PDB file of N, CA, C and O in Angstrom:
ATOM      1  N   MET A   1       0.810  -1.277   0.208  1.00  0.00           N
ATOM      2  CA  MET A   1      -0.046  -0.313  -0.156  1.00  0.00           C
ATOM      3  C   MET A   1       0.973   1.150   0.385  1.00  0.00           C
ATOM      4  O   MET A   1       1.672   1.282   1.390  1.00  0.00           O
ATOM      5  N   ALA A   2       0.554   2.560  -1.304  1.00  0.00           N
ATOM      6  CA  ALA A   2       1.407   3.312  -1.152  1.00  0.00           C
ATOM      7  C   ALA A   2       1.339   4.237  -0.081  1.00  0.00           C
ATOM      8  O   ALA A   2       2.310   4.595   0.587  1.00  0.00           O
ATOM      9  N   VAL A   3      -0.207   4.737   0.113  1.00  0.00           N
ATOM     10  CA  VAL A   3      -0.534   5.424   0.897  1.00  0.00           C
ATOM     11  C   VAL A   3      -1.842   4.960   1.889  1.00  0.00           C
ATOM     12  O   VAL A   3      -2.824   4.433   1.366  1.00  0.00           O
ATOM     13  N   GLY A   4      -1.796   5.134   2.970  1.00  0.00           N
ATOM     14  CA  GLY A   4      -2.840   4.853   3.778  1.00  0.00           C
ATOM     15  C   GLY A   4      -3.359   5.670   4.857  1.00  0.00           C
ATOM     16  O   GLY A   4      -2.567   6.428   5.416  1.00  0.00           O
ATOM     17  N   ASP A   5      -4.676   5.629   5.269  1.00  0.00           N
ATOM     18  CA  ASP A   5      -5.100   6.477   6.107  1.00  0.00           C
ATOM     19  C   ASP A   5      -4.539   8.341   5.958  1.00  0.00           C
ATOM     20  O   ASP A   5      -4.089   9.167   6.752  1.00  0.00           O
ATOM     21  N   LEU A   6      -4.822   8.335   4.748  1.00  0.00           N
ATOM     22  CA  LEU A   6      -4.521  10.131   4.412  1.00  0.00           C
ATOM     23  C   LEU A   6      -5.371  10.968   4.434  1.00  0.00           C
ATOM     24  O   LEU A   6      -6.124  11.006   3.461  1.00  0.00           O
ATOM     25  N   SER A   7      -5.544  11.822   5.403  1.00  0.00           N
ATOM     26  CA  SER A   7      -6.799  12.734   5.276  1.00  0.00           C
ATOM     27  C   SER A   7      -6.299  14.221   5.316  1.00  0.00           C
ATOM     28  O   SER A   7      -5.652  14.418   6.345  1.00  0.00           O
ATOM     29  N   PHE A   8      -6.390  15.234   4.579  1.00  0.00           N
ATOM     30  CA  PHE A   8      -6.150  16.595   4.763  1.00  0.00           C
ATOM     31  C   PHE A   8      -7.101  17.779   4.093  1.00  0.00           C
ATOM     32  O   PHE A   8      -7.731  17.704   3.038  1.00  0.00           O
ATOM     33  N   GLU A   9      -7.037  18.656   4.820  1.00  0.00           N
ATOM     34  CA  GLU A   9      -8.052  20.033   3.810  1.00  0.00           C
ATOM     35  C   GLU A   9      -6.908  21.181   4.007  1.00  0.00           C
ATOM     36  O   GLU A   9      -6.118  21.402   4.925  1.00  0.00           O
ATOM     37  N   LEU A  10      -7.158  21.825   2.739  1.00  0.00           N
ATOM     38  CA  LEU A  10      -6.391  22.957   2.490  1.00  0.00           C
ATOM     39  C   LEU A  10      -7.498  24.064   2.328  1.00  0.00           C
ATOM     40  O   LEU A  10      -8.598  23.764   1.863  1.00  0.00           O
ATOM     41  N   GLU A  11      -7.125  25.640   2.805  1.00  0.00           N
ATOM     42  CA  GLU A  11      -7.881  26.457   2.921  1.00  0.00           C
ATOM     43  C   GLU A  11      -7.412  27.014   1.728  1.00  0.00           C
ATOM     44  O   GLU A  11      -6.472  26.506   1.117  1.00  0.00           O
ATOM     45  N   LYS A  12      -8.153  28.292   1.246  1.00  0.00           N
ATOM     46  CA  LYS A  12      -7.421  29.166  -0.130  1.00  0.00           C
ATOM     47  C   LYS A  12      -6.335  29.848   0.169  1.00  0.00           C
ATOM     48  O   LYS A  12      -6.365  30.734   1.023  1.00  0.00           O
ATOM     49  N   GLY A  13      -5.233  29.523  -0.499  1.00  0.00           N
ATOM     50  CA  GLY A  13      -4.050  30.244  -0.313  1.00  0.00           C
ATOM     51  C   GLY A  13      -3.190  29.553   0.869  1.00  0.00           C
ATOM     52  O   GLY A  13      -2.200  30.252   1.086  1.00  0.00           O
ATOM     53  N   GLU A  14      -3.222  28.740   1.466  1.00  0.00           N
ATOM     54  CA  GLU A  14      -2.624  27.678   2.343  1.00  0.00           C
ATOM     55  C   GLU A  14      -1.565  26.903   1.887  1.00  0.00           C
ATOM     56  O   GLU A  14      -2.016  26.429   0.845  1.00  0.00           O
ATOM     57  N   ILE A  15      -0.535  26.520   2.012  1.00  0.00           N
ATOM     58  CA  ILE A  15       0.347  25.942   1.762  1.00  0.00           C
ATOM     59  C   ILE A  15       0.854  24.781   2.551  1.00  0.00           C
ATOM     60  O   ILE A  15       1.296  24.879   3.696  1.00  0.00           O
ATOM     61  N   LEU A  16       0.755  23.573   1.803  1.00  0.00           N
ATOM     62  CA  LEU A  16       0.739  21.980   2.645  1.00  0.00           C
ATOM     63  C   LEU A  16       1.843  21.705   2.067  1.00  0.00           C
ATOM     64  O   LEU A  16       1.964  21.911   0.859  1.00  0.00           O
ATOM     65  N   ALA A  17       3.096  21.065   2.990  1.00  0.00           N
ATOM     66  CA  ALA A  17       4.075  20.404   2.491  1.00  0.00           C
ATOM     67  C   ALA A  17       4.071  18.875   2.899  1.00  0.00           C
ATOM     68  O   ALA A  17       3.769  18.263   3.924  1.00  0.00           O
ATOM     69  N   LEU A  18       4.544  18.526   1.633  1.00  0.00           N
ATOM     70  CA  LEU A  18       4.492  16.648   1.610  1.00  0.00           C
ATOM     71  C   LEU A  18       5.754  16.092   1.796  1.00  0.00           C
ATOM     72  O   LEU A  18       6.313  15.862   0.724  1.00  0.00           O
ATOM     73  N   ILE A  19       6.566  15.718   3.050  1.00  0.00           N
ATOM     74  CA  ILE A  19       7.453  15.105   2.596  1.00  0.00           C
ATOM     75  C   ILE A  19       8.073  13.678   3.366  1.00  0.00           C
ATOM     76  O   ILE A  19       7.691  13.338   4.486  1.00  0.00           O
ATOM     77  N   GLY A  20       8.867  13.081   2.743  1.00  0.00           N
ATOM     78  CA  GLY A  20       9.246  11.710   3.118  1.00  0.00           C
ATOM     79  C   GLY A  20      10.289  11.056   2.179  1.00  0.00           C
ATOM     80  O   GLY A  20      10.552  11.508   1.065  1.00  0.00           O
ATOM     81  N   PRO A  21      10.798  10.077   2.659  1.00  0.00           N
ATOM     82  CA  PRO A  21      11.957   9.127   1.812  1.00  0.00           C
ATOM     83  C   PRO A  21      11.136   8.687   0.821  1.00  0.00           C
ATOM     84  O   PRO A  21       9.930   8.459   0.922  1.00  0.00           O
ATOM     85  N   ASN A  22      11.991   8.550  -0.369  1.00  0.00           N
ATOM     86  CA  ASN A  22      11.771   7.530  -1.461  1.00  0.00           C
ATOM     87  C   ASN A  22      10.988   6.306  -1.115  1.00  0.00           C
ATOM     88  O   ASN A  22      11.226   5.429  -0.285  1.00  0.00           O
ATOM     89  N   GLY A  23       9.790   6.489  -2.123  1.00  0.00           N
ATOM     90  CA  GLY A  23       8.794   5.394  -1.729  1.00  0.00           C
ATOM     91  C   GLY A  23       8.009   5.423  -0.599  1.00  0.00           C
ATOM     92  O   GLY A  23       7.492   4.391  -0.172  1.00  0.00           O
ATOM     93  N   ALA A  24       7.869   6.452  -0.089  1.00  0.00           N
ATOM     94  CA  ALA A  24       6.767   6.603   0.795  1.00  0.00           C
ATOM     95  C   ALA A  24       5.451   7.142   0.493  1.00  0.00           C
ATOM     96  O   ALA A  24       4.692   7.466   1.406  1.00  0.00           O
ATOM     97  N   GLY A  25       5.061   7.284  -1.015  1.00  0.00           N
ATOM     98  CA  GLY A  25       4.035   7.544  -1.382  1.00  0.00           C
ATOM     99  C   GLY A  25       3.834   8.950  -1.824  1.00  0.00           C
ATOM    100  O   GLY A  25       2.719   9.152  -2.305  1.00  0.00           O
ATOM    101  N   LYS A  26       4.557   9.868  -1.784  1.00  0.00           N
ATOM    102  CA  LYS A  26       4.191  10.605  -1.959  1.00  0.00           C
ATOM    103  C   LYS A  26       3.559  11.448  -3.524  1.00  0.00           C
ATOM    104  O   LYS A  26       2.843  12.429  -3.727  1.00  0.00           O
ATOM    105  N   THR A  27       4.242  10.496  -4.364  1.00  0.00           N
ATOM    106  CA  THR A  27       3.729  11.263  -5.595  1.00  0.00           C
ATOM    107  C   THR A  27       2.459  10.144  -5.840  1.00  0.00           C
ATOM    108  O   THR A  27       1.457  10.584  -6.403  1.00  0.00           O
ATOM    109  N   THR A  28       2.471   9.294  -5.597  1.00  0.00           N
ATOM    110  CA  THR A  28       1.321   8.370  -5.607  1.00  0.00           C
ATOM    111  C   THR A  28      -0.285   9.152  -5.123  1.00  0.00           C
ATOM    112  O   THR A  28      -1.415   8.938  -5.564  1.00  0.00           O
ATOM    113  N   VAL A  29       0.252  10.234  -3.910  1.00  0.00           N
ATOM    114  CA  VAL A  29      -0.825  11.116  -3.562  1.00  0.00           C
ATOM    115  C   VAL A  29      -1.066  12.041  -4.607  1.00  0.00           C
ATOM    116  O   VAL A  29      -2.198  12.339  -4.990  1.00  0.00           O
ATOM    117  N   PHE A  30       0.049  12.525  -5.100  1.00  0.00           N
ATOM    118  CA  PHE A  30      -0.275  13.531  -6.280  1.00  0.00           C
ATOM    119  C   PHE A  30      -1.095  12.855  -7.262  1.00  0.00           C
ATOM    120  O   PHE A  30      -2.164  13.354  -7.612  1.00  0.00           O
ATOM    121  N   ASN A  31      -0.714  11.853  -7.694  1.00  0.00           N
ATOM    122  CA  ASN A  31      -1.505  11.021  -9.083  1.00  0.00           C
ATOM    123  C   ASN A  31      -2.754  10.694  -8.453  1.00  0.00           C
ATOM    124  O   ASN A  31      -3.438  10.079  -9.271  1.00  0.00           O
ATOM    125  N   CYS A  32      -3.323  10.829  -7.411  1.00  0.00           N
ATOM    126  CA  CYS A  32      -4.777  10.270  -7.072  1.00  0.00           C
ATOM    127  C   CYS A  32      -4.911  11.930  -7.189  1.00  0.00           C
ATOM    128  O   CYS A  32      -5.406  12.331  -8.242  1.00  0.00           O
ATOM    129  N   LEU A  33      -4.632  12.634  -6.497  1.00  0.00           N
ATOM    130  CA  LEU A  33      -5.569  14.305  -6.448  1.00  0.00           C
ATOM    131  C   LEU A  33      -5.985  14.777  -7.566  1.00  0.00           C
ATOM    132  O   LEU A  33      -6.989  15.450  -7.799  1.00  0.00           O
ATOM    133  N   SER A  34      -4.777  14.212  -8.593  1.00  0.00           N
ATOM    134  CA  SER A  34      -4.432  15.366  -9.679  1.00  0.00           C
ATOM    135  C   SER A  34      -5.390  14.408 -10.940  1.00  0.00           C
ATOM    136  O   SER A  34      -5.462  14.765 -12.116  1.00  0.00           O
ATOM    137  N   GLY A  35      -6.169  12.966 -10.292  1.00  0.00           N
ATOM    138  CA  GLY A  35      -6.484  12.188 -11.679  1.00  0.00           C
ATOM    139  C   GLY A  35      -5.639  11.366 -12.534  1.00  0.00           C
ATOM    140  O   GLY A  35      -5.958  10.809 -13.584  1.00  0.00           O
ATOM    141  N   PHE A  36      -4.659  11.369 -12.013  1.00  0.00           N
ATOM    142  CA  PHE A  36      -3.783  10.365 -12.966  1.00  0.00           C
ATOM    143  C   PHE A  36      -3.758   9.477 -12.512  1.00  0.00           C
ATOM    144  O   PHE A  36      -3.042   8.795 -13.245  1.00  0.00           O
ATOM    145  N   LEU A  37      -4.235   8.568 -11.268  1.00  0.00           N
ATOM    146  CA  LEU A  37      -4.805   7.512 -10.719  1.00  0.00           C
ATOM    147  C   LEU A  37      -5.616   7.494  -9.809  1.00  0.00           C
ATOM    148  O   LEU A  37      -5.287   8.145  -8.817  1.00  0.00           O
ATOM    149  N   PRO A  38      -6.824   6.845  -9.771  1.00  0.00           N
ATOM    150  CA  PRO A  38      -7.738   6.404  -9.112  1.00  0.00           C
ATOM    151  C   PRO A  38      -7.594   5.843  -7.376  1.00  0.00           C
ATOM    152  O   PRO A  38      -6.976   4.817  -7.092  1.00  0.00           O
ATOM    153  N   PRO A  39      -7.998   6.358  -6.765  1.00  0.00           N
ATOM    154  CA  PRO A  39      -7.680   5.930  -5.258  1.00  0.00           C
ATOM    155  C   PRO A  39      -8.183   4.538  -4.913  1.00  0.00           C
ATOM    156  O   PRO A  39      -9.410   4.468  -4.979  1.00  0.00           O
ATOM    157  N   ASP A  40      -7.569   3.404  -4.560  1.00  0.00           N
ATOM    158  CA  ASP A  40      -8.392   2.431  -4.175  1.00  0.00           C
ATOM    159  C   ASP A  40      -9.326   2.483  -3.425  1.00  0.00           C
ATOM    160  O   ASP A  40     -10.262   1.725  -3.682  1.00  0.00           O
ATOM    161  N   GLU A  41      -9.414   3.211  -2.454  1.00  0.00           N
ATOM    162  CA  GLU A  41     -10.299   3.535  -1.504  1.00  0.00           C
ATOM    163  C   GLU A  41     -10.489   4.947  -0.882  1.00  0.00           C
ATOM    164  O   GLU A  41      -9.455   5.516  -0.532  1.00  0.00           O
ATOM    165  N   GLY A  42     -11.485   5.488  -0.725  1.00  0.00           N
ATOM    166  CA  GLY A  42     -11.789   6.812  -0.191  1.00  0.00           C
ATOM    167  C   GLY A  42     -12.211   7.202  -0.924  1.00  0.00           C
ATOM    168  O   GLY A  42     -12.748   6.459  -1.746  1.00  0.00           O
ATOM    169  N   GLU A  43     -12.244   8.832  -1.123  1.00  0.00           N
ATOM    170  CA  GLU A  43     -12.363   9.981  -2.057  1.00  0.00           C
ATOM    171  C   GLU A  43     -11.887  11.161  -1.699  1.00  0.00           C
ATOM    172  O   GLU A  43     -11.641  11.590  -0.572  1.00  0.00           O
ATOM    173  N   VAL A  44     -11.735  11.828  -3.101  1.00  0.00           N
ATOM    174  CA  VAL A  44     -11.173  13.205  -3.473  1.00  0.00           C
ATOM    175  C   VAL A  44     -11.914  14.193  -3.541  1.00  0.00           C
ATOM    176  O   VAL A  44     -12.752  14.022  -4.427  1.00  0.00           O
ATOM    177  N   TYR A  45     -12.035  15.354  -2.922  1.00  0.00           N
ATOM    178  CA  TYR A  45     -12.836  16.526  -2.904  1.00  0.00           C
ATOM    179  C   TYR A  45     -12.215  17.618  -3.617  1.00  0.00           C
ATOM    180  O   TYR A  45     -10.989  17.526  -3.562  1.00  0.00           O
ATOM    181  N   LEU A  46     -12.651  18.681  -4.308  1.00  0.00           N
ATOM    182  CA  LEU A  46     -12.015  20.168  -4.402  1.00  0.00           C
ATOM    183  C   LEU A  46     -13.102  20.789  -4.397  1.00  0.00           C
ATOM    184  O   LEU A  46     -13.819  20.840  -5.397  1.00  0.00           O
ATOM    185  N   GLU A  47     -13.450  21.464  -3.062  1.00  0.00           N
ATOM    186  CA  GLU A  47     -14.400  22.591  -2.975  1.00  0.00           C
ATOM    187  C   GLU A  47     -15.774  21.706  -3.242  1.00  0.00           C
ATOM    188  O   GLU A  47     -16.563  21.772  -4.185  1.00  0.00           O
ATOM    189  N   ASP A  48     -15.774  20.848  -2.059  1.00  0.00           N
ATOM    190  CA  ASP A  48     -17.235  19.680  -2.106  1.00  0.00           C
ATOM    191  C   ASP A  48     -17.628  19.461  -2.930  1.00  0.00           C
ATOM    192  O   ASP A  48     -18.832  19.207  -2.971  1.00  0.00           O
ATOM    193  N   LYS A  49     -16.691  19.425  -4.286  1.00  0.00           N
ATOM    194  CA  LYS A  49     -17.238  18.046  -4.971  1.00  0.00           C
ATOM    195  C   LYS A  49     -16.078  17.434  -5.518  1.00  0.00           C
ATOM    196  O   LYS A  49     -14.971  17.912  -5.767  1.00  0.00           O
ATOM    197  N   LYS A  50     -16.613  16.091  -5.682  1.00  0.00           N
ATOM    198  CA  LYS A  50     -15.774  14.417  -5.732  1.00  0.00           C
ATOM    199  C   LYS A  50     -15.507  14.645  -7.173  1.00  0.00           C
ATOM    200  O   LYS A  50     -16.134  15.182  -8.086  1.00  0.00           O
ATOM    201  N   LEU A  51     -14.419  14.082  -7.068  1.00  0.00           N
ATOM    202  CA  LEU A  51     -12.970  13.818  -8.521  1.00  0.00           C
ATOM    203  C   LEU A  51     -13.245  13.113  -8.792  1.00  0.00           C
ATOM    204  O   LEU A  51     -13.096  13.031 -10.011  1.00  0.00           O
ATOM    205  N   GLY A  52     -13.997  11.690  -8.060  1.00  0.00           N
ATOM    206  CA  GLY A  52     -13.784  10.104  -8.584  1.00  0.00           C
ATOM    207  C   GLY A  52     -14.059  10.319 -10.045  1.00  0.00           C
ATOM    208  O   GLY A  52     -14.671  11.346 -10.341  1.00  0.00           O
ATOM    209  N   GLY A  53     -13.750   9.625 -10.850  1.00  0.00           N
ATOM    210  CA  GLY A  53     -14.151   9.357 -12.110  1.00  0.00           C
ATOM    211  C   GLY A  53     -13.775  10.439 -13.026  1.00  0.00           C
ATOM    212  O   GLY A  53     -13.894  10.216 -14.231  1.00  0.00           O
ATOM    213  N   LEU A  54     -13.394  11.434 -12.683  1.00  0.00           N
ATOM    214  CA  LEU A  54     -12.840  12.654 -13.227  1.00  0.00           C
ATOM    215  C   LEU A  54     -11.652  12.284 -14.347  1.00  0.00           C
ATOM    216  O   LEU A  54     -10.916  11.346 -14.042  1.00  0.00           O
ATOM    217  N   GLN A  55     -11.452  12.857 -15.429  1.00  0.00           N
ATOM    218  CA  GLN A  55     -10.164  12.994 -15.986  1.00  0.00           C
ATOM    219  C   GLN A  55      -9.029  14.292 -15.740  1.00  0.00           C
ATOM    220  O   GLN A  55      -9.361  15.475 -15.810  1.00  0.00           O
ATOM    221  N   PRO A  56      -8.102  13.978 -15.542  1.00  0.00           N
ATOM    222  CA  PRO A  56      -7.042  15.180 -15.422  1.00  0.00           C
ATOM    223  C   PRO A  56      -7.623  16.706 -15.488  1.00  0.00           C
ATOM    224  O   PRO A  56      -7.899  17.593 -14.680  1.00  0.00           O
ATOM    225  N   PHE A  57      -7.655  16.508 -16.963  1.00  0.00           N
ATOM    226  CA  PHE A  57      -8.041  17.995 -17.665  1.00  0.00           C
ATOM    227  C   PHE A  57      -9.058  18.448 -17.319  1.00  0.00           C
ATOM    228  O   PHE A  57      -9.096  19.678 -17.288  1.00  0.00           O
ATOM    229  N   GLN A  58     -10.325  17.678 -16.907  1.00  0.00           N
ATOM    230  CA  GLN A  58     -11.268  18.020 -15.976  1.00  0.00           C
ATOM    231  C   GLN A  58     -10.911  18.425 -14.769  1.00  0.00           C
ATOM    232  O   GLN A  58     -11.265  19.587 -14.572  1.00  0.00           O
ATOM    233  N   ILE A  59     -10.354  17.940 -13.882  1.00  0.00           N
ATOM    234  CA  ILE A  59      -9.979  18.449 -12.402  1.00  0.00           C
ATOM    235  C   ILE A  59      -8.975  19.967 -13.009  1.00  0.00           C
ATOM    236  O   ILE A  59      -9.330  21.008 -12.457  1.00  0.00           O
ATOM    237  N   CYS A  60      -8.028  20.091 -13.860  1.00  0.00           N
ATOM    238  CA  CYS A  60      -7.486  21.051 -13.744  1.00  0.00           C
ATOM    239  C   CYS A  60      -8.337  22.486 -14.571  1.00  0.00           C
ATOM    240  O   CYS A  60      -7.992  23.654 -14.749  1.00  0.00           O
ATOM    241  N   GLN A  61      -9.562  21.711 -14.931  1.00  0.00           N
ATOM    242  CA  GLN A  61     -10.446  23.085 -15.356  1.00  0.00           C
ATOM    243  C   GLN A  61     -11.186  23.501 -14.113  1.00  0.00           C
ATOM    244  O   GLN A  61     -11.701  24.614 -14.223  1.00  0.00           O
ATOM    245  N   MET A  62     -11.368  22.915 -12.989  1.00  0.00           N
ATOM    246  CA  MET A  62     -11.806  23.053 -11.785  1.00  0.00           C
ATOM    247  C   MET A  62     -11.078  23.562 -10.850  1.00  0.00           C
ATOM    248  O   MET A  62     -11.480  23.983  -9.765  1.00  0.00           O
ATOM    249  N   GLY A  63      -9.848  23.532 -11.299  1.00  0.00           N
ATOM    250  CA  GLY A  63      -8.757  24.437 -10.628  1.00  0.00           C
ATOM    251  C   GLY A  63      -7.680  24.150  -9.798  1.00  0.00           C
ATOM    252  O   GLY A  63      -6.878  24.872  -9.207  1.00  0.00           O
ATOM    253  N   MET A  64      -7.894  22.394  -9.911  1.00  0.00           N
ATOM    254  CA  MET A  64      -6.528  22.327  -9.569  1.00  0.00           C
ATOM    255  C   MET A  64      -5.624  21.715 -10.636  1.00  0.00           C
ATOM    256  O   MET A  64      -6.067  20.886 -11.431  1.00  0.00           O
ATOM    257  N   ALA A  65      -4.215  22.170 -10.653  1.00  0.00           N
ATOM    258  CA  ALA A  65      -3.770  21.500 -11.814  1.00  0.00           C
ATOM    259  C   ALA A  65      -2.049  20.941 -11.287  1.00  0.00           C
ATOM    260  O   ALA A  65      -1.451  21.497 -10.367  1.00  0.00           O
ATOM    261  N   ARG A  66      -1.526  19.872 -12.011  1.00  0.00           N
ATOM    262  CA  ARG A  66      -0.476  19.294 -11.485  1.00  0.00           C
ATOM    263  C   ARG A  66       0.643  19.828 -12.495  1.00  0.00           C
ATOM    264  O   ARG A  66       0.437  19.955 -13.702  1.00  0.00           O
ATOM    265  N   THR A  67       1.990  20.158 -11.786  1.00  0.00           N
ATOM    266  CA  THR A  67       3.029  20.258 -13.039  1.00  0.00           C
ATOM    267  C   THR A  67       4.177  19.295 -12.709  1.00  0.00           C
ATOM    268  O   THR A  67       4.282  18.900 -11.547  1.00  0.00           O
ATOM    269  N   PHE A  68       4.915  18.950 -13.506  1.00  0.00           N
ATOM    270  CA  PHE A  68       6.202  18.244 -13.607  1.00  0.00           C
ATOM    271  C   PHE A  68       7.616  19.114 -13.310  1.00  0.00           C
ATOM    272  O   PHE A  68       7.793  20.279 -13.669  1.00  0.00           O
ATOM    273  N   GLN A  69       8.314  18.514 -12.777  1.00  0.00           N
ATOM    274  CA  GLN A  69       9.588  18.639 -12.860  1.00  0.00           C
ATOM    275  C   GLN A  69      10.243  18.855 -14.025  1.00  0.00           C
ATOM    276  O   GLN A  69      10.214  18.105 -15.001  1.00  0.00           O
ATOM    277  N   ILE A  70      10.779  19.781 -13.937  1.00  0.00           N
ATOM    278  CA  ILE A  70      11.678  20.329 -15.321  1.00  0.00           C
ATOM    279  C   ILE A  70      13.197  20.162 -15.094  1.00  0.00           C
ATOM    280  O   ILE A  70      13.846  21.135 -14.711  1.00  0.00           O
ATOM    281  N   VAL A  71      13.817  18.913 -15.325  1.00  0.00           N
ATOM    282  CA  VAL A  71      15.325  18.578 -14.865  1.00  0.00           C
ATOM    283  C   VAL A  71      16.159  19.637 -15.743  1.00  0.00           C
ATOM    284  O   VAL A  71      17.209  20.015 -15.223  1.00  0.00           O
ATOM    285  N   LYS A  72      15.864  20.118 -16.888  1.00  0.00           N
ATOM    286  CA  LYS A  72      17.388  20.930 -17.286  1.00  0.00           C
ATOM    287  C   LYS A  72      16.245  21.798 -18.087  1.00  0.00           C
ATOM    288  O   LYS A  72      15.754  21.416 -19.149  1.00  0.00           O
ATOM    289  N   PRO A  73      15.882  23.069 -17.396  1.00  0.00           N
ATOM    290  CA  PRO A  73      14.606  23.863 -18.387  1.00  0.00           C
ATOM    291  C   PRO A  73      15.821  24.976 -19.113  1.00  0.00           C
ATOM    292  O   PRO A  73      15.350  25.697 -19.992  1.00  0.00           O
ATOM    293  N   PHE A  74      17.293  25.160 -18.818  1.00  0.00           N
ATOM    294  CA  PHE A  74      18.153  25.755 -19.456  1.00  0.00           C
ATOM    295  C   PHE A  74      18.987  25.097 -20.296  1.00  0.00           C
ATOM    296  O   PHE A  74      20.094  24.908 -19.791  1.00  0.00           O
ATOM    297  N   LEU A  75      18.849  24.660 -21.445  1.00  0.00           N
ATOM    298  CA  LEU A  75      19.925  23.806 -22.070  1.00  0.00           C
ATOM    299  C   LEU A  75      21.627  24.239 -22.233  1.00  0.00           C
ATOM    300  O   LEU A  75      22.587  23.546 -22.570  1.00  0.00           O
ATOM    301  N   THR A  76      21.550  25.440 -21.907  1.00  0.00           N
ATOM    302  CA  THR A  76      23.009  25.962 -22.317  1.00  0.00           C
ATOM    303  C   THR A  76      23.816  26.732 -21.535  1.00  0.00           C
ATOM    304  O   THR A  76      24.784  27.472 -21.710  1.00  0.00           O
ATOM    305  N   ILE A  77      22.966  26.247 -20.371  1.00  0.00           N
ATOM    306  CA  ILE A  77      23.845  26.766 -19.019  1.00  0.00           C
ATOM    307  C   ILE A  77      24.115  24.914 -18.406  1.00  0.00           C
ATOM    308  O   ILE A  77      23.575  23.871 -18.776  1.00  0.00           O
ATOM    309  N   SER A  78      25.103  25.164 -17.428  1.00  0.00           N
ATOM    310  CA  SER A  78      26.079  23.960 -16.896  1.00  0.00           C
ATOM    311  C   SER A  78      25.944  24.482 -15.544  1.00  0.00           C
ATOM    312  O   SER A  78      25.889  25.706 -15.424  1.00  0.00           O
ATOM    313  N   VAL A  79      25.877  23.693 -14.428  1.00  0.00           N
ATOM    314  CA  VAL A  79      26.290  23.786 -13.102  1.00  0.00           C
ATOM    315  C   VAL A  79      27.609  23.233 -12.799  1.00  0.00           C
ATOM    316  O   VAL A  79      28.048  23.276 -11.650  1.00  0.00           O
TER     317      VAL A  79
END
């Protein structure tokens, strides 16, 4: 089980950090929240609207979007 007994609420403008070691389920949480992966049990809500069964683009249109890490955004700069 990647994620178990997770429950949280965020108010508009609030920031929450999700931290943990590799394999702790952080990416799985974001996949479930954004519609890329359906949760095995439980529900995901956005402003009292159930997100179950919606596609990621539909969830994005409702106001919650996911972005991905850009490994090398500046191709001509070395570190």
